[in-house]
N, C-alpha and C positions, 0 to 999 in steps of 0.2 A: 579685457577689451572694454573700453568705455562706450557708453551709448548715450544718445541724445534723444529725448522725447519731447514732442511738442503737443500742445492741446489739440484735441479733436474738434473738427468743425461740425456743427450740428445743423440739420435741416429744420424746416418748419415743424415737422412732426417729431423732432427730438432725436432722429437717427443720425449717426455719424457717417461722414464720408471718409475721404483719405486723411491720413495723418498730416495735420497742418494745412490741408487744402480746403479752402472755403468754397461753398457751393457757388458756381458761376451761373450767369444768366445766359440761356440759349437765345438764338435769334427768334423774333416773333414770326408767326406764320398765319396764313389765311385759311380758315376752315369753312367748309360749305355744309349746311344742314338742310334737311328737307322735311316736308310735312304735306299731308293731304289737305286740300282746301274744300271744306263743305260749302257747296254752292246750290242755289236754286236755279230754275230755268232762266230767269231774267239775268242773274249774275253770270251764268254760263254763257249766255248769248253776248253779253258785254265783253267777256274775256275772249270769246271767239272772234268778235269784231276787232278787238285790239290786236290779236295775233295775226289776223288776216292783213290788216293795214301794216303792221310791223314787217311781215314777210314780203309784202309788195314793195315797201320802201327799200328793204335790204336787197332784193333781187334787182330792182331798178338801179340802185346805186352801184351794185357790183357790175352790171352790164355796161352802164355808162362810164364808169371809171376804168374798166378794162378795155372796152372797145375804143373809147375816145382818148384814153390816157389822161383823163382829168383827175386831179387830186380830189378826194371826197370832201376835204375841208372847203374847197372853193364852191361846192354845190350846196352849201348849207342854207343860205338865204333862199335860193330857188326852191329847195325841198320844203322849207317851212311853209311857204305859201302854196306850193303845188299839192302837198299831201295834208296840210292842216295839222301839223305836229309842232311840238315845242322844241326849243333848242336842246334841252336835256334829252328829249326822246330821240332827236337826230344823233346826238353824241352817243347814245346807247347803241343805236344801229351801226354807226361808223366804227366804234370801238370793237363791237362784236364781229363785224366784217373784217376788220384789220387782224383780229386774232385768228380767224379762219384762213385768210390768205397767207399770213405769216406761218401758220402751221403747215400749210401745203408746201410752201417754199422750203421750209426747214426739213420737211420729210422727203423731198424729191430726191436728194442725193442718196438717201438710204434705200428708197424704192428702186432707184436705178441699179444700185449694187445688188439688191436682192433679185432683180430681174436678170442681171448678168449671171448670178449664181444659178438660178433656175434654168436658164438657157444652156449654160455649160453642163449642168447635170443632165439635162434632156439630151444634149448632143452625145454625151458619154453613154447614155442608155441606148441611143440609136446605134452607136458604133458596136455596142455589145450585141444588140439584136440583129444587126446586119450579118454577123458571122454565124454560120450554121455549125452547131456542135457535131462532133463525130457520132456516127450511128444514130442520127436523128430519125425518129419515126415519122410517118406521114401525118399522124394526128398532132404531134409536137410541132411539125413544120407549119401546119395550118395555123396553130395557135400563135407561134412565133411571128409569122407574117402578119397576122391580125394585130398583134401588139405593135409591130413595126409601123404599120399604117397609121394607127392612132397616135403613136409617139411622134411620127413625122408631122402630122397635123398639129400636134401640140407644140413642137419646136418652131414651126412656121408662125403660129400664133404668138408665141413668146418673143420671137425675133421682131415681128411687126409691132408688138406692144412696146418693146424696148426702144425701137427706133422712134416711135411717137413720144415716149417719155423723154428721151434725150433731146429731141427737137424742141419740146415745150420748155425744158430746163434751159436750153441755150438761149431761147427767145425770151425767157422770163415770163412765160404765159402760165396763168393759173386757171385750173378748171375745177369748178365746184358744182356738184349736182344737188341743188336744193330739193330735198325730199328723198334723197338717197338714190344711188344708181341701181340698187337691187329692185326697188319699187318701180323705177323707170323701165327696166328691162322686163318687168312682169307683164307689161302690156302685150308682149310678143308671144306669151303663152298664158292666156287668160284662164282657161280651165285648170291648167296645172298649178296656178297660183291662187285658186279659189275665187275668181271673179266670174260673175254670170255673163257680163258683156263689157264692152269698152267704156260704157257710161259709168258702170260701177267702179272700174279701175280709175277713171278720171276723177270721180268724187274722192276716192282714197288718195289720189295723187295731190289734189288741191288741199285736202286736210293735212297731209303730211308736210306740205310746204308752208302751212300756216298753223303750226302746232306749238309755237313758243314765242315768247318775247321777254325782254329783260328791261329792268328799270335801274339806271345807273345811280349809284350813291356818291355822296361826298361828305367829308368830315365837317364841313362848314354849313351843313343844312340841318333842318329840324329832323330829329330822329335818324340822322345819318343819310337821309334820302328824301328829297322834297317830292319826288314823283310817286313814292309809296311810303307813307309815313306810318310807322308801327308804334303802337301803344300797348301797354300791358293792362289786361283786365284784372279785376279783383280775384277771379277764379284761377288765375295763372295762365290763361290763354292769351293769344296775341290777336289784336285787332289791326287790320291793315286798311288804310284809306288810299286807294289807288286813283291817281290823277289820270283821267282819260284824255286822249288826243282831242284837239279842238274839232277835228272833222267828225268825231263821234259824239260830240256833246249836243244834246237836245234838251228842249224845255222839260220833257217828262223825265229823262234819266238824270240830268244834271251833270256837273263837271266831275264828280267823284263817285266811285263805287266802293262800298265798304264790305270787307270780308271778315266775318266773325268766327270765333271758336276755333282758331288755328292752334294746334298743339304740336310742339316739337318734342319728340321722344328723346332726342339727343341735342346738346348744345344750348339748352335753355339758359344755363348759367352765363354762357358767353354772350348770348343775345341780350339778356337782362343787364349785364355789365356794360355792353356797348351803348344801350339806350340810357343808362344812368350816368355815363361819363360826360354827356354833353353839357356845355356851359357857355355862357356869354362872357367874353373878355373885352374890356375897354382898352383901347390903344390910342396913341397919338401918332397921327400921320406925319409925313415929312414936312408938310405945310403947317403943322401945329394944330390940326383939326382933330377933335375928339371923335373916334370911331368905335363902333361896337361890332365885334365879329364873334361867330359861334365856333367853338372847337369841340371835337368829339371824335367818334369813329364812323367811318363810312360803312353802310350796309347796302349791298347790291342785291336786288331781288330778281329772280328769274322764274317765270311761270311756264310750265310744260304741260301739255295735254296728252294723256295716254288713253288706253282702252277703258279705264275706270273713271276718268274725269280729269280734274286739274290737280297738279302738284306745284308747290312753291319751294324754291331753293333760295337760301340766303347765305351770302358770303360775308364773313366778318373776320377781322383781324384779331388774333388772340395774343395777349401780352406774353412776353418771355417768361418762362418758368425757371426756377433754380434747378440746375443740373446736379444731381446727387451721385452720379456714377463716376468711377475712376478706374483706370486700368491698373492702378497700383493694388487693387484688391483681386484682380483676375479678370476673366471675361466669360461671356456666354456666347458660344458659337451656334449658329443655326444653318443647317444644310437643307435647302429646299428641294424636294423630290416630287415626282408625279403624284404619289398617293400618300405622302406623309411628310412631316417635318422631323428631322433629327436634330436634337439639341444636346449640347455638351457644355458643362460648366467646369472651369479651371480655377485653381487658386493663383496667387500672385507669382508663383514660380513656374506656372505652366503645367502643373500636375492635374490629372483628371480627378474631379470631385464627384460628379454625378452626370448621368446622361439620361435622356428621355426620348421616347418616340411618340409623336402626336399624329394620330391618323388624320389624313386629309384626302380621302378618296371622294372626289366630286363627280364621278361618273353617274350620269342620269339626272343630275341636278340642273335646275335652271339657274339663270344668272344671279338672282337674289339669294337662292339657297347656297350657291358657291361662295358668294361674298360673306354670308353669315357664317358658314363653316370656316372660312379662312379667318374671319374676324375672331372667332373663338380660339383658333390655334394661335393667332398672334397675341391674344390676351394672355395665354399661358406663358408664352416666351417672355413677354414684357413683365409679367408678375414675378417670374423667377429672377429676372435681372433687377427689378426694383427691390425685391426682398434682400438681395445681396449687394446692392449698390455697385453693380458691375455693368460695363458697357456691353452692348450686343454687337457681335461681329457677323457680317454676312458677306456674300460674294457679290462682286460686280458682274452680273450675268447679263448676257444679251443673246437670246435664242433666235433672233431674226435670221441670222445666217444659217443656223442649223435647220430651222423650219424651211428655209429656201431650198435646202438640199433633200427634201422629202421625195423628190421625183424618183420613183422606182424603189423607194426604201421599204424595209420590212413593215407590214401593216401595224404590228404591235408597237414598233418604235415610232412610227408616224403618229399613232394615236397618243402615245405618251408625250411627245414633243408638242403636239397640238393642244393637249390639255394643260400644259404648263402656263400658268398665268403669273409669271415672276414679277412683272411690273405692278400688278395688283397687290401681291404680297409685299413688295418693297414699299409701296406708298402707304399701305395699311400699317406696316410695322413702324415706319418713320413717324406717322401721325400718332400712334399709340405711345411710342417711346417719347415723343415730344411732350405729350400730356403728363407722362410719368417722370420727366426730367432725366431720361436715360439717353446717353450718347449711342449713336449707331455708327459703327465703323465698317466701311466697305473695303474689302481687300481684293487683290488680284486672285482670280479663281484657278490659276495655273497649277495643275498637278495636286490639288488638295485631295481628290478622291484616291489617287495613287499613293500619296503620302499616308493617308489614313489606312488604306488596305495593307501597305507594306510595313509601316512602322508601328501602328497602334492596334489594329483590329485583333490579330492573333495574340499579341503580347498582353493586351488588357482584357481579352475575352468579350469584346463588344462587336456589334455589327459593323460592316464596312461604312454604312451611312453615319452611324454615330461616330466612327473613327474619322470620317471626313469632317463632321462638325467639330470634332476635337482639333483637327489640323487647322481648321478655319479660325477657331478661337486662339490657338497658339500663334498663328500668323498675325492676328490682330494685336497681340502683345509684342510683336516684333521679334519673336523667336524664330530661329532658322532650323531647318530640317535637313539632315543627311540620311541617305538610305541606310537602313539597319539590317544587317545580315543576321538571320535567325541562328545559324550555326555555321561552323567551318567544315570543309570537306577536304579530303586528301586527293580528290580527283584533279588532274592537271587543268581541266577547263573550268574549275570552280575555285580558283585561287583567291578570289575576292569574297567568297562566302556564298551561302545559299539563302534565298529569300522564300519565305512561306507566307502565302496569302490565302484567305478563306475562299472556298468554292460554294456554289449555290446549294449543293447537296449536303452541306454540313461538314465536308472534308476540307482538304487543303490541296493547293497546287504549289509546286516548288520550281524554282528556276535559279540559274546562276546570277549573282549580282554583277552587273557590268562594271568594268573598270572606270575610274573617274579621271578625267583630264583636269588637273588642278589649275591649269592655265585658263580654264573657262569657268563660267558660272555653274553652280551646283545644279541648276535646272537642266543643264545639258545632260548630266547623268540621270536626272529624273525622266527626261525624254527617253533615254535608252531603257530605263527600268519599265516605263509604260509599254514600250514596244515588246519587251520580253514578257511582261505580264499578259498582254493581249495574246501573244503566241502561245503561252502556257495554257490559258483558258481555252483557246481554240483547239489545241491538241487534246485537252481534257474532255471537251465536248465531242470531238470527232471519234475519240476512242470508245465512247459509250460509258465512260466512268462517271459522267455527270448525272446519269440516270440511275446509277447503282448506289448501294449503301456505301457510306464513306469507309475507307480503309482505316484500320487503327493507326493512331499517331505513332511516329517513331520516337525513340527515346530522346533524340536530339531536339525534335520540335517540342516534346513535352517539357523539356527543361526551360524553354523560354516562352511557352504558350499557356495562357489561362483558359483557352477554349476547351470545353467539354471536360474540364478537370475541377475548376473551382468557380464559385460565384463571383461576380464582379464586386469589388469593394473599393471604397474611396482610397486614393493614394495620397500619402502625406510623408513619404520617406525623406524628402528633402526639406521638410518644413523646419525641423529642429535645428539643423545646421545653419540655416539662414537667419535665425533669430539672434538677437544680441543679448547674450547673458541671461536668457530666459525672460527678457522684457518683451511683452506683446506689442507688436506694431499696430495691431487693430484690436479693438475690444472683442469683435465677433470672430476673429481668426486666432485661435489659441496656438501657442508654441508647443 
């Protein structure tokens, strides 16, 4: 057999990618970095005044544009004179307000669907509570009727809320609570929310409504933003010169406020590159006149006040980076769970090479701690993919519908679903993969857990979560999965084979493999397999076997199972037969 080899393409650090495939550029993205702003009393007062004016302009613009139906652009000249702001400052208010209103409109359909799901679930719970079980004790009856009363009130509230949301969506009405609805409702229970009196709540309400402002940037302005010009100091810190609104300019304070010693722990290279790329370009206009324009990158700054002081956020566009990953080398699958990440790596044939469990139990952590823990887990996944030049495969998950069905659900399951922050994981993973030049492939999550438990877990001796990650990686490579029968049986109702899946106590449950209708998609059979698996686990739990020591494996299962017999080893049985006359296709993947 003849073979054709092509030169390897090398990345900037000398590593090879796919055979004959040069690194390609990914699309550029915008990243946001933050830092704490060291301020004194005078600077803090100036920032507070800027935020108060910015919030007042934003609320007035929202009220006037929604109540009177006037487009915000037509109110620009009026607002410049009325509030004493510049045109760029008005544009920052308008663009920020447009983003908020567009977000509310885009989310309205999803919120309505979630409200319908919650109402449907509540009505089903009501129907169940309305029927008295046989031999109900008086104490149980009192408890059931109490739940029925509370669930009835809940259903009425959900129905009224859904009706209001549908009316607003039909009329195109947008409702925004500047300062948050939670803080607004806190005035009705002052002591329960930590307020001494209504005046204390009112002060907190006004501060929350005037706690941030943004300064819009442009690529044709000095430093990428004429309203907040950044320069680099000799010690590596950033100096910001903030242009104050005309209404706040006094003879004592002046037109600008300078903010010194700002240090960005992350993103300093991108900020430095954005400030250095600015240049003046000479052009000839259509009339033949010589003009000079500035070109560079836009930097948009946002100042936010919290309990510790002021923070500054900068959004900067990052240039595309060479993509070094290729599916021709294999894939790294990641299965996101409530308390850990399961990772599985495959070779180019879809064989399992390695698997890993990354603990991610965020119970009891605050928001910053959860983000830090998730960032560390994401870093490990991306580093594995970068070292092997393989893409990362994840599921396209949306837990909103499942979270909407938590009415009357098991408390443990409700806590698990509420703790899942898949969108945070997805955004962090994509950002880290972008910086490393790794592709992220999102696949349909249908039946990946079932496929992993049935086809891979017992056979490879890995957990069901690692098996699910393995199934995700194989789906990212475009490989198809059919149900695998552990062994055959002579029983008449098991003519298609017996399936063995791991149980929580370390043993196995078995059930008959459903027949496949080849006129339909293979997922039809996987749906039947999932139903049979759920029934087998339910019977295993009700029988009490789930709490007992696992029974010894039968000889039929031992013949196809690696569980409790051998340690997991990397698989490469198919590697040799796919190579061409012993010629390696990759330098780092031997034949």
